[in-house]
C-alpha positions as CSV (number, residue, x, y, z in Angstrom):
1,M,0.0,0.0,0.0
2,T,2.9,2.3,0.7
3,I,3.9,1.8,-3.0
4,F,0.7,3.4,-4.1
5,V,1.1,6.3,-1.8
6,V,4.6,6.9,-3.1
7,I,3.5,6.7,-6.7
8,S,0.6,9.1,-5.9
9,H,2.8,11.7,-4.2
10,Y,5.6,11.4,-6.8
11,F,3.6,11.3,-10.1
12,G,0.1,12.5,-9.2
13,E,0.0,15.0,-6.4
14,V,2.5,17.5,-7.9
15,P,1.7,20.6,-10.0
16,G,2.2,18.8,-13.3
17,G,1.1,15.4,-12.1
18,L,-1.2,13.0,-13.8
19,S,-4.6,12.3,-12.2
20,V,-4.4,8.6,-13.1
21,F,-1.6,8.2,-10.5
22,M,-3.6,9.9,-7.7
23,V,-4.5,6.7,-5.8
24,G,-3.0,7.7,-2.4
25,W,-6.4,8.2,-0.8
26,L,-7.3,4.6,-1.5
27,A,-4.0,3.2,-0.2
28,V,-4.3,5.2,3.0
29,D,-7.8,3.9,3.7
30,M,-6.6,0.3,2.9
31,F,-3.7,0.8,5.4
32,F,-6.1,2.1,8.1
33,V,-8.3,-1.0,7.7
34,L,-5.3,-3.3,7.9
35,S,-4.0,-1.5,10.9
36,G,-7.4,-1.7,12.6
37,Y,-7.6,-5.4,11.9
38,L,-4.1,-6.2,13.2
39,V,-4.2,-4.0,16.3
40,G,-7.8,-5.2,17.0
41,K,-6.8,-8.9,16.7
42,L,-3.9,-8.3,19.0
43,I,-6.0,-6.6,21.6
44,L,-8.8,-9.2,21.4
45,D,-6.3,-12.0,21.9
46,K,-4.2,-10.5,24.7
47,S,-6.5,-8.1,26.6
48,H,-6.8,-10.8,29.3
49,A,-3.1,-10.5,30.2
50,R,-2.4,-9.0,33.6
51,N,0.1,-6.5,32.1
52,F,-1.8,-5.9,28.9
53,L,-1.8,-2.1,28.7
54,T,1.9,-1.8,29.7
55,V,3.1,-4.4,27.2
56,F,0.8,-3.1,24.5
57,Y,1.9,0.5,24.8
58,V,5.6,-0.4,25.1
59,R,5.5,-2.6,22.0
60,R,3.6,0.1,20.1
61,A,6.1,2.8,21.1
62,C,9.1,0.6,20.1
63,R,7.5,-0.1,16.8
64,T,6.4,3.4,15.8
65,L,8.2,6.1,17.7
66,P,12.0,5.7,16.9
67,I,11.9,6.1,13.2
68,Y,9.1,8.7,13.4
69,M,11.0,10.9,15.9
70,L,14.3,10.5,14.0
71,C,12.7,11.5,10.7
72,V,10.9,14.5,12.2
73,L,14.1,15.8,13.9
74,A,16.2,15.2,10.8
75,I,13.7,17.0,8.6
76,F,13.5,20.0,10.9
77,G,17.3,20.0,11.0
78,L,17.7,19.9,7.2
79,V,15.1,22.7,6.7
80,S,16.9,24.9,9.2
81,L,20.3,24.3,7.5
82,V,19.3,24.6,3.9
83,D,18.5,28.2,3.0
84,R,16.8,27.6,-0.4
85,P,13.2,28.2,-1.5
86,W,12.7,24.6,-2.4
87,A,13.4,23.5,1.1
88,H,10.8,25.7,2.7
89,A,7.0,25.8,2.8
90,D,4.4,28.7,3.0
91,T,2.8,27.0,6.0
92,T,4.7,25.4,8.8
93,F,3.9,24.0,12.2
94,P,6.0,24.0,15.4
95,L,8.3,21.1,16.1
96,W,6.5,20.3,19.3
97,S,3.3,19.6,17.4
98,Y,4.9,16.8,15.5
99,L,6.6,15.4,18.6
100,T,3.3,15.3,20.5
101,F,1.2,14.1,17.5
102,S,-0.9,17.2,17.6
103,Q,0.0,18.4,14.1
104,N,-3.4,17.3,12.9
105,V,-4.9,20.2,15.0
106,F,-2.8,22.7,13.1
107,M,-3.6,21.1,9.8
108,A,-7.3,21.3,10.5
109,A,-7.1,24.9,11.8
110,R,-5.1,26.2,8.8
111,N,-6.7,23.8,6.3
112,D,-3.2,22.9,5.2
113,V,-0.8,19.9,5.6
114,G,2.1,22.2,6.4
115,H,5.6,21.4,5.1
116,E,5.3,18.8,2.3
117,W,8.1,16.7,3.6
118,L,6.1,16.2,6.8
119,G,2.7,16.0,5.2
120,P,2.4,12.2,5.5
121,T,2.8,12.4,9.3
122,W,-0.9,13.2,9.7
123,T,-1.7,9.5,9.4
124,M,0.7,8.8,12.3
125,G,-1.0,11.4,14.5
126,L,-4.3,9.8,13.8
127,E,-2.9,6.3,14.4
128,E,-1.3,7.2,17.7
129,H,-4.6,8.5,19.0
130,F,-6.2,5.3,17.8
131,Y,-3.6,3.2,19.6
132,L,-4.3,5.1,22.8
133,A,-8.1,4.8,22.6
134,L,-8.8,1.4,21.3
135,P,-7.3,-0.8,24.1
136,L,-9.2,1.2,26.7
137,L,-12.4,0.9,24.8
138,C,-12.0,-2.9,24.5
139,L,-11.3,-3.2,28.2
140,L,-14.2,-1.1,29.2
141,V,-16.8,-2.6,26.9
142,P,-18.0,-6.2,27.4
143,R,-17.1,-8.5,24.5
144,R,-20.7,-9.3,23.8
145,R,-21.5,-5.6,23.3
146,L,-18.3,-4.6,21.5
147,A,-19.7,-5.1,18.0
148,A,-22.7,-2.9,18.7
149,V,-20.5,-0.1,20.2
150,L,-18.1,-0.3,17.2
151,C,-21.0,0.1,14.8
152,I,-22.2,3.1,16.7
153,I,-18.7,4.6,16.4
154,I,-18.7,4.0,12.6
155,L,-22.1,5.7,12.3
156,A,-20.9,8.6,14.5
157,A,-17.8,9.2,12.3
158,V,-19.9,9.3,9.2
159,C,-22.3,11.8,10.8
160,A,-19.4,13.9,12.0
161,R,-18.0,14.2,8.5
162,A,-21.4,15.1,7.2
163,G,-22.0,17.7,9.9
164,I,-18.7,19.4,9.3
165,L,-19.0,19.5,5.6
166,L,-22.6,20.8,5.7
167,L,-22.2,23.3,8.6
168,V,-18.5,24.3,8.4
169,P,-17.4,23.5,4.8
170,D,-14.2,25.5,5.1
171,W,-13.1,23.1,7.8
172,R,-12.8,20.2,5.3
173,M,-9.4,19.2,6.5
174,A,-10.9,18.2,9.8
175,T,-12.8,15.4,8.1
176,L,-9.5,13.9,6.9
177,V,-7.1,14.1,9.8
178,F,-9.1,13.7,13.0
179,L,-9.8,10.4,14.6
180,P,-13.5,11.1,15.4
181,T,-14.1,11.8,11.7
182,R,-12.0,8.9,10.4
183,A,-12.7,6.3,13.0
184,D,-15.0,4.4,10.7
185,V,-12.2,3.3,8.5
186,L,-10.1,1.9,11.4
187,I,-13.0,0.4,13.2
188,C,-14.1,-1.6,10.1
189,G,-10.7,-3.4,10.5
190,V,-11.4,-4.0,14.2
191,L,-14.9,-5.4,13.3
192,G,-13.1,-7.7,10.9
193,A,-10.8,-8.9,13.7
194,L,-13.9,-9.4,16.0
195,A,-15.6,-11.5,13.3
196,I,-12.5,-13.7,12.9
197,A,-12.3,-14.1,16.7
198,S,-15.9,-15.4,16.6
199,P,-15.9,-18.2,14.0
200,Q,-19.7,-18.7,14.1
201,T,-20.1,-15.2,12.8
202,L,-18.6,-16.0,9.4
203,G,-20.1,-19.3,8.3
204,A,-19.4,-21.0,4.9
205,R,-22.6,-19.4,3.6
206,L,-20.9,-16.0,3.7
207,E,-17.9,-17.0,1.6
208,L,-19.4,-15.9,-1.7
209,P,-21.0,-12.6,-0.4
210,L,-17.6,-11.7,1.1
211,R,-15.8,-12.3,-2.2
212,L,-18.4,-10.3,-4.1
213,A,-18.5,-7.4,-1.6
214,A,-14.9,-6.3,-2.0
215,P,-15.0,-5.5,-5.8
216,L,-18.6,-4.2,-5.6
217,L,-17.9,-1.8,-2.8
218,L,-14.7,-0.6,-4.5
219,L,-16.7,-0.1,-7.7
220,V,-19.3,1.9,-5.7
221,T,-16.5,4.1,-4.3
222,C,-15.0,4.8,-7.8
223,L,-18.5,5.6,-9.1
224,L,-19.1,8.0,-6.2
225,K,-15.7,9.7,-7.0
226,L,-16.5,10.0,-10.7
227,M,-20.1,11.2,-10.2
228,D,-19.6,13.5,-7.2
229,S,-15.9,14.4,-7.7
230,E,-13.3,14.0,-4.9
231,Q,-14.4,17.3,-3.4
232,G,-18.1,16.4,-3.4
233,I,-19.9,16.0,-0.1
234,V,-21.4,12.6,-0.9
235,F,-18.0,11.1,-1.8
236,Q,-16.3,12.7,1.2
237,V,-19.0,11.4,3.6
238,F,-19.6,7.9,2.3
239,G,-16.5,7.2,0.2
240,P,-14.2,6.3,3.1
241,L,-16.8,4.0,4.6
242,A,-17.4,2.2,1.2
243,V,-13.7,1.7,0.7
244,S,-13.1,0.5,4.3
245,L,-16.0,-2.0,4.0
246,G,-14.7,-3.3,0.7
247,C,-11.2,-3.6,2.1
248,T,-12.4,-5.4,5.2
249,A,-14.3,-7.9,3.1
250,F,-11.2,-8.5,0.9
251,L,-9.1,-8.9,4.0
252,L,-11.5,-11.4,5.5
253,T,-11.4,-13.5,2.4
254,L,-7.6,-13.6,2.5
255,V,-7.5,-14.5,6.2
256,R,-10.0,-17.3,5.7
257,G,-7.7,-18.9,3.1
258,A,-8.7,-17.6,-0.3
259,P,-6.5,-18.8,-3.2
260,E,-5.4,-15.2,-3.8
261,A,-3.7,-15.1,-0.4
262,I,-0.6,-17.0,-1.7
263,R,0.2,-14.1,-4.0
264,F,0.8,-11.8,-1.0
265,R,3.5,-14.0,0.4
266,S,6.1,-13.3,-2.3
267,P,9.5,-12.2,-1.2
268,I,9.2,-8.9,-3.0
269,L,5.9,-8.0,-1.3
270,C,7.3,-9.2,2.1
271,F,10.3,-6.9,1.6
272,F,8.1,-3.9,0.9
273,G,5.8,-4.8,3.7
274,T,8.7,-4.9,6.1
275,T,10.2,-1.5,5.0
276,S,6.9,0.2,4.2
277,Y,6.8,2.3,7.4
278,A,10.3,3.8,7.0
279,V,9.7,4.4,3.2
280,Y,6.4,6.1,4.0
281,L,8.0,8.5,6.4
282,T,11.0,9.3,4.2
283,H,9.7,9.3,0.6
284,M,8.7,13.0,0.6
285,P,12.0,14.4,2.0
286,V,14.0,12.2,-0.4
287,L,12.0,13.5,-3.3
288,G,12.3,17.1,-2.2
289,L,16.0,16.9,-1.6
290,M,16.7,15.2,-4.9
291,H,14.8,17.8,-6.9
292,G,16.2,20.6,-4.9
293,L,19.9,19.5,-5.1
294,V,19.7,18.4,-8.8
295,L,17.3,20.9,-10.4
296,G,17.0,23.6,-7.7
297,T,13.2,23.4,-7.7
298,K,10.4,21.7,-5.8
299,P,9.2,18.3,-7.1
300,D,7.2,18.2,-10.4
301,V,6.9,16.0,-13.5
302,G,6.4,18.7,-16.1
303,T,9.7,18.2,-17.9
304,A,11.8,15.2,-18.9
305,A,14.5,16.2,-16.4
306,Q,11.9,16.3,-13.6
307,W,10.6,12.9,-14.6
308,G,14.2,11.6,-14.5
309,V,14.8,12.9,-11.0
310,T,11.5,11.6,-9.7
311,V,12.1,8.1,-11.1
312,A,15.6,8.1,-9.7
313,A,14.1,9.0,-6.3
314,L,12.2,5.7,-6.2
315,P,15.1,3.4,-5.5
316,V,16.7,6.0,-3.2
317,C,13.7,6.2,-1.0
318,V,13.5,2.4,-0.9
319,A,17.2,2.2,0.1
320,V,16.8,4.8,2.8
321,G,13.7,3.0,4.1
322,W,15.6,-0.3,4.2
323,L,18.5,1.2,6.1
324,L,16.3,2.8,8.7
325,T,14.3,-0.4,9.1
326,R,17.4,-2.5,9.5
327,L,19.4,-0.1,11.7
328,V,16.7,1.5,13.8
329,E,13.3,-0.1,13.6
330,A,14.3,-3.8,13.7
331,P,16.5,-3.8,16.8
332,I,14.2,-1.5,18.8
333,S,11.1,-3.5,17.8
334,A,13.0,-6.7,18.8
335,Y,13.6,-5.1,22.3
336,G,9.8,-4.3,22.5
337,R,9.0,-8.0,21.8
338,K,11.0,-9.0,24.9
339,W,8.2,-7.5,27.0
340,S,6.1,-10.6,27.4
341,W,2.5,-11.0,28.2
342,H,1.7,-12.3,31.7
343,E,-1.2,-14.7,31.5
344,P,-3.7,-14.8,34.4
345,A,-3.2,-18.0,36.5
346,S,-6.7,-19.2,35.6
347,A,-6.5,-18.4,31.9
348,H,-6.3,-21.0,29.2
349,P,-3.5,-20.7,26.6
350,R,-4.5,-18.7,23.6
351,T,-3.0,-18.5,20.1
352,A,-0.2,-16.0,20.2
353,V,-0.3,-13.0,17.9
354,S,3.1,-11.6,17.0
355,A,3.7,-7.9,17.5
356,I,3.0,-5.7,14.5
């Protein structure tokens, strides 16, 4: 999914970009669904542990914070050292907002993502808020009522988007970057995890509907986008939910052993899956630096030279992501996994879920 985000940012979301490459919105929603599923499955499986919250938050911190903090500090350092127009942005946010994952508040207030090199961090702000809230929700709500509560949250998120777009249309950015307005996408993944945890929920009779739901819902999303445009209220309100439901259906078919699942185990896809987080955080500064140092301008694909630099940035961002994954993320994540779950004395053994 990170591959699609990179392609969208490199070849679509630039001044001379091609609209056919603008698929980043779809990839981000797919990522949120997958994240909701994986985190939800981990919580559902391990929430009975005596030290659940401690281990969960330590492992999450070891997995997400080191590379994120390193990238944010490095980008701020580069911007302060490079006195060139291509290294600066019209709208900027303070360093502390990124370090506290509150940049989304500034983005919504100013209706701008801030410095392009740090633009993708809005997803991390949203995710960190999700990581803080979901474990507490799952501990407070009885398992038998969890599905109903999750459905209410999904409905509330859709209503929140509609309310903002109808009553405060100039605050559109808030519908994109705040957890209350994007919770439906993440919660769909959690519902998928809850369904897998309750085998009786997904009987054999649902196999065909699940397989049909994914392409049909994605088709509905594309039709909404074509008919209403990306800026239309109908698409902005219902598009994310349609995408997330379709992605959840597709994910469930894979988890339940669909033949297509084998294709996602190839070494190449596993490599990109392992390095995706670091690539996601660094692909924009890599692109900006290469265009600035080689051509002295901000990224674009309006000329042959700009195309050449952009294409050359692809392997560079993958290499940078691989190095950060190997040198920073992997060893610290390994330390996080040393924090083991303490099972209650009366609990029956459960299937282990590896840290994500």
